N, C-alpha and C positions, 0 to 999 in steps of 0.2 A: 535579450529583453524580456521583461516580466510580462505574463499575461494578466488580465483584470478579470475578476469575478463578482457576481453578486449572488448571496444566498438568501433565500426566503425560508426562515427557519423559526416562525412564531411558536410553534409547539414545544421546540427544544432549545430555543435560543439561551435561556438561563444556563442549562447544563452545559451546553457546548461552549459558551464563553467562559464560565467559570472553570471548565476543566481543559480549555486550551486544544479544540479539535472541531471538526466537523464529522458527523456520521451520517451515512445513508444506506439504504438496502441496495443489493446490486440489481434488483429488478423490481417492477411493479408487482403488487399483490397477485395479479393474474398471470405473472410469469414473463410478461413482455419487457422488452429493454425501455429505458428512459434515457434520453440523451443528459438529462439533469443528473442522473446517477453516473452515467458514463464519464461525465466531465470530473468526477471524483478522481479517476485515474489520468485524466489529461492535466491537471493542476501539478505545478512543479515548484519546488523550493525557491522562494523569492517572489512568487506571484502574489498579487494584492487582492483582498477579498472585502467586500462591503458586506456587512450584517443588516438584513431588513427584518424587522420584527414589530408589530403594532403600528404599521403605518410610518415607521421611523427608521432611519439608519443611525445607530448609536455607537457602532464600533467599526474600526478598520483593523483587518488581519493581515499578517504576512504568513504564507504556507512555509512551514518549518521542514517538512519531509514529504516524500511521496506517499499516497495512499496505500493502504494494505488491508488485508483480510481481517476482519475482527467481529465479534459478536456484538449485537445491539447493547449499548452500555446499560448497566443495571440501574443508573441514576434516571434513566427515562421513565422508569416505573411502568404504569400501565399507557403511557403515551405511545401511540403507533402500534397497538397491540396487534394490528392486521399486518405489520411489516414483517418480512423474514427475519429470522433472528441473525443470520450471516449477512455481513455488508462491508462497505469500505469505511475505513476510518482515516481521516485526513488531519494531521497535526497542523494547527494553526496557532500563531501567537497574536493574541488580540490586545489592541488598545483603545481607549476610548476617544470618541469624536465629540468634540465640545464646541458649540452646542450641538445637539442631534439635529438631523436633517430630515424633513418631510418631503419626499420626492414630488408629492402632489404639488408642493409650493413652487416647483421649479419645472413643473410639466412642459411648459411652452419651450423651454430650453432642452429638455430631455427627450421629448417626442421624436424630433427628427434624427436623434442620435441613437436611439434603441435599436437592437437588432431586429429585423423584420421578421424573423423566425426564431422561436425559443427565447423570446424576451422574458425577462423576469416580471415586468409589469405591463399593464395595457397602456398603449401610448395614447388613447382617447380619454382614459379616466384616471390613470395612475393606480389603479387597484392591482393587487398582485395577481399574477396569472395562476389559476388552478393547476396543481401538479408540479409547478416549478420549484426546483430546489437550488441547485448550483447552476448558475447561468453565466455563459461567457459574455462579457461586455467589453466595449472599446475603452481605450484610454481616455477618450473625450468624455464619456459618461462618468468615468471615475473621476476625472478632474472637475467636471461640472457639479458633482456631490460634494467632494472635499472642499471645493473653492468656496464654499458657502460656510464653511466652518473650519476647524483646526484640528490637528492631532499631533502627537510626539513623534515625528519622523524619525528622529535619532533613536529614540527607545524602540521604534518599530524595526528599524534597519538592524539593530543589535540583538533584539529580543529573540525569543525562542528557547532559551535555556530551560524555562519552565514548562515548554510544551510536551505534550506526550510524544515519545519517540518510538520507533519500530522496536528497538531493543528492550525499552521499559514494557511496552504492551506484550511483546513476545513473551516476556517472564511472567507477566500477570496471566496470560492466557495458558501457559504451561503449567503454572501453580495451580490454576483453577482445574486444569485436566487431570493433574496428578492427585488433587484432592478427590476428584470424582472417582479415580481408580482405587484410592484408598478405602473409600467409603462403599465400595461396591461389593456386596454381600456374595455374589455370584462367583467372585474371584478368590482362589486361594493365596496364602501369604507368598508362595513361591512365584506365582503368576505376577501378583502385584509388584514384587521386587524386580522381576525381569523387565516389567513394562516401564518402570521407573528408571531402571538402568538404560534403556533405550532412548529415553530423553536425551541423555547425554552421549548417545552414540557408542554405549558400551554393551558388554555382556552378549547375550544371545543374538541380539540384533547385529552387532558388529561382526560377530562370527558368521552369521548368514550373508552379510553383504561381502566379506572377505571370500566366501565360497564362490562368488560370482565376478567380483571386481578384483583387479590386481593392481591398479595404480590409479593416481589421480587423472581424471578424465579432461582436466584443463591443462596441467603442467607435465603430466608423464611420470612424476615422481613415484618411486616404488617404495621407498623407506617407511615401513609401517609406523614408526615412531612419529613421522610428520604427517600422518594422514588421519583425518576425521572420517567416521562413519556418518554420513549426512543423510537425512531422509529426503526423498524427492517430494513426496506429499508430506509437508510439515507435520512432524509429531503432534503438534497442537491441533491440527486439523484432520488427523486420522479418525476415521468413524469406528473402527473396531480395533481389538487387541491384535488380531491377525495383521492388519495394515501397519502397525507400530513395530511388528518384529519381522515382517516380510523382507528378506533380503532383496528381493526385486525393486522393494520401494527404497533403496539405498544406493549410494555412491561414496567411493573413497576420493576425498578432496583435501588439498592443504588448506590450512586455516583461511588464508586470503581468498581462496577459491570457494570455500565454504561459505564465508560472508558474502561474497558476490552473488552465489547462487541462492542462499536463504533469503537475501533482501531482493532478489529478482533482477539483478543486474546483468546476469547471464542466464541463459537456459540452453538445452539440447534439442534439436530435431531427432526425430526417430532414427534417421540414417547415420546420425552422429555430427552432423553440422553443428558448430557452436554458434549461438545466436547471442550477440551482445547488445545490450539496451542502447538505443540511438540517443536517450537521454542520459547515458552515463559519460561523463567526461573522459575523452580518449587519452588525454594527458595524465589524468590520475591512473587510467590503465597501464600505461608506460611505467609511470612511478612504482607500480606494484610489480613491476617485472614481468607483466603479461602483455607487453606491446609488441611491435613487429619485430624486433631483433630477438626477443625471447622465442617467438614462434619460430623464426628462422632456424635457430639452434635446436629446437626440437624436431625440425624437418617438416613443419607445417608450412602452407603457403604463406607469404608475406601479406596477404590481404585478409583482413578480418572478416570480410564476407565469406570466405572459404576456409576458415579453421575448421579442422575436422578431426573427430576421433573415430574409433570403432562403432559399428552400427549397434543398436540396443536390442537386447532380448525381447521377444513378444510380450512378455508379461511387465516389462518395465515400461512400455509405451503408454499404458493407461495412466499411469503416475505422471509421466513426462507431460501428457495432455493436460493434466490438472495444473502442473506447475507452468505450463506456457500460458494458460488461460487466467489462473488466479493469482500467481506470484510474480512472474516476469512483468517487468515494466516496459510496455511497449512504446 
């Protein structure tokens, strides 16, 4: 069953609607956590979102993909200058609600249905709550809003092809990082070429990983032609040239395992336990050949909760901590 959300985004509604996403910082400007920002990671594909701006709900959205790390969109300009540059991007396919709905006009109906904590609007006045961004609401609130209007449910159900996707944004971020490397006058041409090769898991980075890792951590495959040198802290998120080339920041993974790891559907504990996202379809895992039978054949436990590989080296653990907190979909 889908979850239902309400986003207050007066400052960025135009950009987010036009470009098919939501974006928030990961924390408040003082560094404290916000449940409204944490909710970006709680939203799942198929969830429905109400867009609230200028005291009106004008759009209904369907979440197209799980949120992932991305810098503040350039189209925001000077809006939110105090926000951290790194945040969560949630792809959303938007469709118009016609006519738009003013929640204040439905307040007698909405008030008893609004969440008692972390409500997007005040039950007494209908004004937006200060600091609220993405708020979890009940299906009853959603129905009360859309019941006073209409939207193209068929389009919403099949839409999303034009939404930003993880793969598209990943390429954009990596292209941006590569451009920064090429324009960095402190780096010589050889270093630049080496760092760009590392983006694709090649060259010095691959050699450094192969000096530490011997097989795919997920499948046990050892054939080097079937293995990708994958960054633990993604290449696009590395802070220095050293991190991009550090063999301790890498794993050898088969293409399917690399995709699962890069997208955050799997991660690893320091002791080698494999953690599979509870939000990843277990049937799809089996279809990929990584289900119960595959693990039995490899000599692992038949329980996904106890899949295990060798423990990691001390210097790999800091990179894994980043992956678990910033990439893995919990």
